[in-house]
N, CA, C and O of each residue as an XYZ file, in Angstrom:
560
protein
N      91.565    -33.945      7.751
C      91.225    -33.022      6.692
C      92.363    -33.038      5.669
O      93.544    -32.977      6.010
N      91.964    -33.122      4.431
C      92.951    -33.135      3.360
C      93.041    -31.757      2.724
O      92.218    -30.878      2.978
N      94.051    -31.594      1.898
C      94.242    -30.326      1.215
C      93.105    -30.049      0.233
O      92.806    -28.891     -0.060
N      92.478    -31.101     -0.272
C      91.354    -30.929     -1.207
C      90.115    -30.369     -0.519
O      89.297    -29.711     -1.162
N      89.970    -30.616      0.763
C      88.790    -30.148      1.494
C      88.906    -28.692      1.918
O      87.906    -28.076      2.285
N      90.111    -28.134      1.874
C      90.329    -26.771      2.328
C      89.551    -25.720      1.535
O      88.933    -24.852      2.152
N      89.547    -25.753      0.195
C      88.744    -24.751     -0.539
C      87.256    -24.863     -0.215
O      86.571    -23.848     -0.088
N      86.756    -26.088     -0.083
C      85.349    -26.279      0.251
C      85.049    -25.656      1.616
O      84.047    -24.961      1.783
N      85.918    -25.910      2.580
C      85.723    -25.367      3.922
C      85.798    -23.845      3.925
O      85.025    -23.191      4.624
N      86.719    -23.275      3.152
C      86.844    -21.812      3.077
C      85.594    -21.186      2.449
O      85.086    -20.179      2.941
N      85.105    -21.785      1.367
C      83.894    -21.267      0.721
C      82.681    -21.395      1.631
O      81.857    -20.485      1.717
N      82.582    -22.526      2.302
C      81.448    -22.771      3.211
C      81.484    -21.783      4.381
O      80.442    -21.271      4.790
N      82.670    -21.513      4.916
C      82.802    -20.562      6.021
C      82.450    -19.152      5.574
O      81.750    -18.430      6.283
N      82.929    -18.760      4.406
C      82.599    -17.432      3.873
C      81.095    -17.295      3.652
O      80.519    -16.243      3.928
N      80.461    -18.349      3.157
C      79.004    -18.325      2.962
C      78.292    -18.188      4.307
O      77.300    -17.468      4.417
N      78.798    -18.875      5.320
C      78.190    -18.784      6.647
C      78.309    -17.394      7.246
O      77.363    -16.895      7.856
N      79.473    -16.763      7.075
C      79.663    -15.409      7.598
C      78.736    -14.431      6.876
O      78.103    -13.591      7.516
N      78.653    -14.534      5.570
C      77.751    -13.660      4.808
C      76.297    -13.908      5.193
O      75.510    -12.969      5.319
N      75.953    -15.155      5.376
C      74.592    -15.511      5.764
C      74.251    -14.951      7.147
O      73.142    -14.465      7.371
N      75.203    -15.023      8.061
C      74.997    -14.462      9.396
C      74.825    -12.949      9.317
O      73.992    -12.387     10.028
N      75.601    -12.282      8.462
C      75.464    -10.836      8.282
C      74.078    -10.489      7.752
O      73.449     -9.546      8.232
N      73.602    -11.242      6.770
C      72.279    -10.975      6.187
C      71.195    -11.175      7.243
O      70.274    -10.365      7.346
N      71.298    -12.241      8.024
C      70.298    -12.489      9.068
C      70.328    -11.415     10.144
O      69.278    -10.981     10.617
N      71.510    -10.988     10.530
C      71.630     -9.927     11.526
C      71.036     -8.625     11.000
O      70.380     -7.893     11.742
N      71.264     -8.340      9.730
C      70.687     -7.132      9.134
C      69.154     -7.218      9.118
O      68.477     -6.218      9.355
N      68.611     -8.395      8.842
C      67.160     -8.568      8.866
C      66.586     -8.322     10.248
O      65.525     -7.715     10.394
N      67.296     -8.798     11.261
C      66.854     -8.581     12.639
C      66.985     -7.110     13.022
O      66.105     -6.553     13.678
N      68.076     -6.491     12.614
C      68.317     -5.086     12.922
C      67.316     -4.181     12.209
O      67.006     -3.102     12.713
N      66.808     -4.590     11.059
C      65.873     -3.771     10.282
C      64.540     -3.586     10.983
O      63.805     -2.647     10.679
N      64.224     -4.456     11.903
C      62.945     -4.353     12.617
C      62.848     -3.030     13.369
O      61.769     -2.445     13.466
N      63.967     -2.562     13.898
C      63.952     -1.367     14.734
C      63.682     -0.077     13.969
O      63.067      0.835     14.523
N      64.111      0.031     12.736
C      63.987      1.291     12.035
C      62.887      1.344     10.999
O      62.840      2.285     10.207
N      62.011      0.378     10.979
C      61.031      0.300      9.903
C      59.626      0.613     10.411
O      59.229      0.170     11.489
N      58.888      1.378      9.625
C      57.497      1.678      9.946
C      56.626      0.607      9.306
O      56.489      0.560      8.083
N      56.044     -0.241     10.120
C      55.241     -1.361      9.628
C      53.816     -0.953      9.268
O      53.063     -1.773      8.742
N      53.427      0.286      9.535
C      52.067      0.714      9.220
C      51.874      0.917      7.730
O      50.779      0.712      7.207
N      52.949      1.324      7.035
C      52.886      1.492      5.586
C      53.394      0.211      4.936
O      54.474     -0.272      5.277
N      52.640     -0.329      4.025
C      53.042     -1.547      3.301
C      53.476     -2.645      4.264
O      54.629     -3.075      4.245
N      52.561     -3.092      5.095
C      52.872     -4.044      6.151
C      53.460     -5.342      5.612
O      54.461     -5.827      6.140
N      52.866     -5.906      4.586
C      53.352     -7.174      4.051
C      54.775     -7.042      3.516
O      55.622     -7.888      3.803
N      55.043     -6.004      2.751
C      56.378     -5.773      2.201
C      57.381     -5.552      3.333
O      58.501     -6.060      3.282
N      56.982     -4.805      4.340
C      57.877     -4.534      5.465
C      58.201     -5.808      6.250
O      59.340     -6.014      6.666
N      57.208     -6.641      6.444
C      57.440     -7.904      7.155
C      58.350     -8.810      6.332
O      59.270     -9.422      6.877
N      58.105     -8.903      5.034
C      58.971     -9.707      4.170
C      60.397     -9.172      4.148
O      61.353     -9.946      4.100
N      60.540     -7.857      4.181
C      61.859     -7.222      4.191
C      62.664     -7.640      5.427
O      63.888     -7.744      5.360
N      62.001     -7.875      6.525
C      62.691     -8.297      7.752
C      62.822     -9.814      7.855
O      63.852    -10.316      8.308
N      61.792    -10.546      7.442
C      61.776    -11.996      7.635
C      62.680    -12.719      6.632
O      63.400    -13.640      7.017
N      62.659    -12.329      5.373
C      63.453    -13.039      4.359
C      64.940    -13.070      4.692
O      65.530    -14.150      4.690
N      65.574    -11.927      4.978
C      66.990    -12.023      5.300
C      67.250    -12.722      6.632
O      68.282    -13.371      6.801
N      66.326    -12.595      7.569
C      66.489    -13.246      8.871
C      66.588    -14.766      8.721
O      67.274    -15.418      9.507
N      65.918    -15.328      7.734
C      65.927    -16.775      7.528
C      67.224    -17.310      6.934
O      67.455    -18.519      6.951
N      68.064    -16.441      6.414
C      69.248    -16.871      5.689
C      70.173    -17.761      6.518
O      70.584    -18.819      6.042
N      70.504    -17.366      7.722
C      71.430    -18.158      8.530
C      70.803    -19.479      8.960
O      71.500    -20.486      9.078
N      69.491    -19.481      9.195
C      68.820    -20.725      9.577
C      68.779    -21.707      8.414
O      68.895    -22.916      8.616
N      68.614    -21.197      7.207
C      68.701    -22.060      6.021
C      70.108    -22.622      5.915
O      70.285    -23.808      5.637
N      71.109    -21.781      6.135
C      72.501    -22.221      6.076
C      72.783    -23.326      7.100
O      73.476    -24.295      6.792
N      72.253    -23.182      8.299
C      72.529    -24.151      9.357
C      71.744    -25.448      9.242
O      72.294    -26.527      9.463
N      70.472    -25.353      8.900
C      69.597    -26.506      9.077
C      69.194    -27.250      7.814
O      68.703    -28.375      7.909
N      69.379    -26.672      6.645
C      69.026    -27.377      5.413
C      70.223    -28.227      4.999
O      71.315    -27.705      4.773
N      70.015    -29.517      4.902
C      71.122    -30.448      4.651
C      71.331    -30.775      3.181
O      72.444    -31.138      2.798
N      70.322    -30.663      2.356
C      70.464    -30.955      0.932
C      71.063    -29.732      0.234
O      70.431    -28.677      0.207
N      72.276    -29.851     -0.334
C      72.948    -28.676     -0.909
C      72.162    -27.976     -2.018
O      72.103    -26.747     -2.042
N      71.562    -28.729     -2.927
C      70.802    -28.095     -4.019
C      69.583    -27.345     -3.495
O      69.262    -26.257     -3.974
N      68.912    -27.926     -2.516
C      67.753    -27.273     -1.927
C      68.181    -26.018     -1.170
O      67.474    -25.010     -1.182
N      69.339    -26.079     -0.512
C      69.849    -24.915      0.204
C      70.168    -23.774     -0.757
O      69.838    -22.620     -0.485
N      70.804    -24.091     -1.869
C      71.108    -23.066     -2.875
C      69.809    -22.467     -3.417
O      69.712    -21.255     -3.611
N      68.820    -23.315     -3.656
C      67.521    -22.823     -4.153
C      66.856    -21.893     -3.143
O      66.320    -20.849     -3.513
N      66.892    -22.272     -1.875
C      66.290    -21.420     -0.849
C      67.042    -20.100     -0.708
O      66.419    -19.048     -0.560
N      68.363    -20.143     -0.753
C      69.133    -18.901     -0.671
C      68.865    -18.008     -1.886
O      68.806    -16.786     -1.754
N      68.706    -18.607     -3.053
C      68.376    -17.820     -4.248
C      66.992    -17.191     -4.100
O      66.794    -16.031     -4.462
N      66.040    -17.950     -3.573
C      64.700    -17.411     -3.324
C      64.764    -16.259     -2.328
O      64.115    -15.230     -2.519
N      65.543    -16.432     -1.269
C      65.690    -15.372     -0.269
C      66.311    -14.130     -0.906
O      65.846    -13.017     -0.663
N      67.353    -14.306     -1.716
C      68.028    -13.162     -2.336
C      67.107    -12.411     -3.296
O      67.080    -11.180     -3.294
N      66.360    -13.141     -4.107
C      65.451    -12.489     -5.067
C      64.298    -11.811     -4.332
O      63.929    -10.684     -4.661
N      63.736    -12.483     -3.355
C      62.658    -11.874     -2.572
C      63.120    -10.665     -1.790
O      62.408     -9.667     -1.687
N      64.321    -10.762     -1.238
C      64.892     -9.643     -0.498
C      65.157     -8.460     -1.426
O      64.893     -7.313     -1.065
N      65.676     -8.739     -2.616
C      65.897     -7.672     -3.591
C      64.582     -6.992     -3.962
O      64.517     -5.766     -4.044
N      63.551     -7.775     -4.183
C      62.256     -7.205     -4.563
C      61.686     -6.317     -3.448
O      61.241     -5.199     -3.707
N      61.704     -6.815     -2.227
C      61.136     -6.024     -1.128
C      61.995     -4.805     -0.815
O      61.471     -3.722     -0.556
N      63.302     -4.980     -0.839
C      64.229     -3.875     -0.559
C      64.086     -2.785     -1.625
O      64.028     -1.600     -1.295
N      64.029     -3.177     -2.889
C      63.880     -2.205     -3.970
C      62.529     -1.490     -3.881
O      62.438     -0.291     -4.146
N      61.481     -2.232     -3.508
C      60.171     -1.604     -3.360
C      60.196     -0.546     -2.265
O      59.670      0.553     -2.442
N      60.808     -0.879     -1.135
C      60.883      0.099     -0.045
C      61.783      1.280     -0.413
O      61.500      2.414     -0.028
N      62.864      1.022     -1.156
C      63.707      2.119     -1.625
C      62.947      3.011     -2.603
O      63.082      4.234     -2.562
N      62.150      2.402     -3.482
C      61.350      3.174     -4.429
C      60.328      4.033     -3.695
O      60.111      5.193     -4.044
N      59.709      3.457     -2.684
C      58.737      4.205     -1.893
C      59.396      5.423     -1.250
O      58.814      6.508     -1.240
N      60.583      5.254     -0.722
C      61.288      6.353     -0.069
C      61.714      7.421     -1.067
O      61.522      8.613     -0.827
N      62.294      6.991     -2.189
C      62.788      8.007     -3.128
C      61.649      8.739     -3.834
O      61.821      9.897     -4.213
N      60.500      8.108     -4.022
C      59.367      8.843     -4.608
C      58.780      9.822     -3.602
O      58.283     10.881     -3.984
N      58.832      9.476     -2.325
C      58.325     10.391     -1.306
C      59.168     11.665     -1.241
O      58.648     12.752     -0.989
N      60.468     11.517     -1.470
C      61.348     12.684     -1.431
C      61.613     13.272     -2.809
O      62.211     14.343     -2.914
N      61.179     12.592     -3.868
C      61.251     13.119     -5.221
C      62.604     13.041     -5.901
O      62.900     13.886     -6.746
N      63.423     12.084     -5.577
C      64.716     11.986     -6.250
C      64.876     10.715     -7.079
O      65.997     10.375     -7.460
N      63.800     10.012     -7.364
C      63.865      8.805     -8.194
C      64.114      9.170     -9.651
O      63.626     10.188    -10.143
N      64.873      8.331    -10.326
C      65.046      8.517    -11.769
C      64.273      7.430    -12.506
O      63.296      7.722    -13.196
N      64.705      6.173    -12.363
C      63.998      5.052    -12.983
C      63.929      3.895    -12.003
O      64.623      3.870    -10.986
N      63.083      2.949    -12.332
C      62.987      1.746    -11.500
C      64.287      0.954    -11.589
O      64.762      0.423    -10.585
N      64.861      0.873    -12.781
C      66.121      0.136    -12.961
C      67.246      0.765    -12.141
O      68.075      0.048    -11.581
N      67.282      2.083    -12.065
C      68.300      2.749    -11.258
C      68.109      2.443     -9.780
O      69.080      2.265     -9.045
N      66.865      2.384     -9.351
C      66.586      2.058     -7.957
C      66.994      0.624     -7.649
O      67.571      0.357     -6.595
N      66.701     -0.299     -8.556
C      67.095     -1.690     -8.361
C      68.619     -1.815     -8.374
O      69.190     -2.554     -7.571
N      69.269     -1.101     -9.275
C      70.728     -1.118     -9.329
C      71.356     -0.572     -8.059
O      72.334     -1.126     -7.556
N      70.800      0.506     -7.545
C      71.289      1.076     -6.293
C      71.064      0.102     -5.137
O      71.914     -0.036     -4.257
N      69.932     -0.557     -5.148
C      69.633     -1.537     -4.101
C      70.606     -2.704     -4.155
O      71.021     -3.216     -3.115
N      70.966     -3.124     -5.349
C      71.913     -4.238     -5.495
C      73.298     -3.910     -4.951
O      74.042     -4.823     -4.593
N      73.657     -2.655     -4.882
C      74.991     -2.284     -4.413
C      75.072     -2.082     -2.906
O      76.139     -1.743     -2.395
N      73.983     -2.279     -2.188
C      74.045     -2.154     -0.733
C      74.700     -3.393     -0.138
O      74.658     -4.469     -0.733
N      75.297     -3.242      1.022
C      76.014     -4.349      1.657
C      75.139     -5.570      1.933
O      75.570     -6.688      1.653
N      73.934     -5.407      2.467
C      73.118     -6.603      2.718
C      72.752     -7.356      1.439
O      72.707     -8.586      1.432
N      72.493     -6.619      0.361
C      72.161     -7.293     -0.903
C      73.380     -7.983     -1.479
O      73.276     -9.097     -1.994
N      74.533     -7.337     -1.399
C      75.769     -7.970     -1.870
C      76.066     -9.236     -1.071
O      76.511    -10.238     -1.629
N      75.821     -9.187      0.223
C      76.046    -10.366      1.067
C      75.057    -11.480      0.716
O      75.438    -12.650      0.680
N      73.804    -11.135      0.458
C      72.813    -12.146      0.084
C      73.181    -12.799     -1.244
O      73.037    -14.011     -1.403
N      73.651    -12.006     -2.189
C      74.095    -12.567     -3.476
C      75.360    -13.399     -3.298
O      75.536    -14.420     -3.963
N      76.237    -12.961     -2.399
C      77.468    -13.712     -2.136
C      77.154    -15.080     -1.543
O      77.828    -16.060     -1.862
N      76.150    -15.159     -0.693
C      75.766    -16.459     -0.125
C      75.361    -17.412     -1.244
O      75.773    -18.572     -1.258
N      74.569    -16.929     -2.164
C      74.127    -17.779     -3.281
C      75.322    -18.218     -4.118
O      75.440    -19.396     -4.458
N      76.203    -17.292     -4.451
C      77.369    -17.630     -5.278
C      78.338    -18.563     -4.555
O      78.854    -19.506     -5.156
N      78.586    -18.309     -3.281
C      79.510    -19.163     -2.528
C      78.954    -20.574     -2.334
O      79.690    -21.556     -2.437
N      77.662    -20.669     -2.056
C      77.058    -22.006     -1.896
C      77.011    -22.745     -3.227
O      77.158    -23.967     -3.263
N      76.809    -22.018     -4.315
C      76.858    -22.651     -5.637
C      78.265    -23.144     -5.926
O      78.438    -24.226     -6.488
N      79.274    -22.366     -5.549
C      80.664    -22.784     -5.753
C      80.981    -24.032     -4.936
O      81.662    -24.932     -5.428
N      80.499    -24.099     -3.694
C      80.744    -25.314     -2.895
C      80.004    -26.503     -3.477
O      80.495    -27.630     -3.413
N      78.838    -26.269     -4.039
C      78.086    -27.355     -4.686
C      78.848    -27.871     -5.901
O      78.945    -29.081     -6.103
N      79.383    -26.969     -6.705
C      80.167    -27.370     -7.876
C      81.470    -28.054     -7.460
O      81.912    -28.999     -8.113
N      82.078    -27.582     -6.386
C      83.300    -28.198     -5.884
C      83.015    -29.604     -5.366
O      83.813    -30.520     -5.566
N      81.871    -29.770     -4.699
C      81.454    -31.102     -4.250
C      81.266    -32.045     -5.429
O      81.680    -33.203     -5.373
N      80.644    -31.552     -6.496
C      80.397    -32.381     -7.674
C      81.708    -32.783     -8.326
O      81.851    -33.915     -8.788
N      82.659    -31.871     -8.366
C      83.975    -32.184     -8.935
C      84.716    -33.206     -8.091
O      85.357    -34.114     -8.619
N      84.622    -33.050     -6.775
C      85.314    -33.970     -5.875
C      84.710    -35.373     -5.934
O      85.432    -36.367     -5.864
N      83.396    -35.449     -6.062
C      82.759    -36.772     -6.106
C      83.013    -37.462     -7.444
O      82.976    -38.690     -7.519
N      83.269    -36.696     -8.490
C      83.544    -37.279     -9.800
C      84.997    -37.758     -9.896
O      85.310    -38.622    -10.714
N      85.868    -37.209     -9.078
C      87.274    -37.570     -9.088
C      87.459    -38.932     -8.390
O      86.902    -39.147     -7.314
N      88.225    -39.843     -8.983
C      88.428    -41.145     -8.318
C      89.247    -40.967     -7.046
O      90.126    -40.110     -6.961
N      88.939    -41.786     -6.081
C      89.632    -41.724     -4.801
C      91.050    -42.233     -4.963
O      91.283    -43.276     -5.575
N      91.991    -41.492     -4.413
C      93.395    -41.917     -4.508
C      93.712    -42.837     -3.336
O      93.243    -42.610     -2.221
N      94.491    -43.857     -3.581
C      94.845    -44.756     -2.483
C      95.758    -44.060     -1.501
O      96.654    -43.312     -1.892
N      95.529    -44.307     -0.233
C      96.326    -43.682      0.820
C      97.631    -44.452      0.993
O      97.676    -45.678      0.898
N      98.665    -43.704      1.246
C      99.958    -44.340      1.529
C     100.002    -44.717      2.994
O      99.740    -43.885      3.863
N     100.327    -45.942      3.266
C     100.393    -46.397      4.664
C     101.773    -46.330      5.175
O     102.020    -46.673      6.332
């Protein structure tokens, strides 16, 4: 391992930890959710984040992985915000849809899902920079 590979490895590890957190949160969400109301949204709320770590582990094409993580993050935001809106309207403390989406974005699972996308994009850009750089001859 060279010194140039260290930032890539650090970013990749951070993305993996965030991805594992998002997947664990998706699995943990199954226990506290009422699936009788808005069944499709509730299932998506649990399944989308659960897939994050599996995408991280098994998708080998970096651009496709970033695209899938972005899809997961946007879908997770949509379902999470919808469920938050449903809850706050039931209790009567909603102000606006934008405020609900903003509040949803500041939760730890959403921040972690966005971090996965940003960290994987950074590793993709770092890979592109490294491949564009000419290889230095090794000293024997």
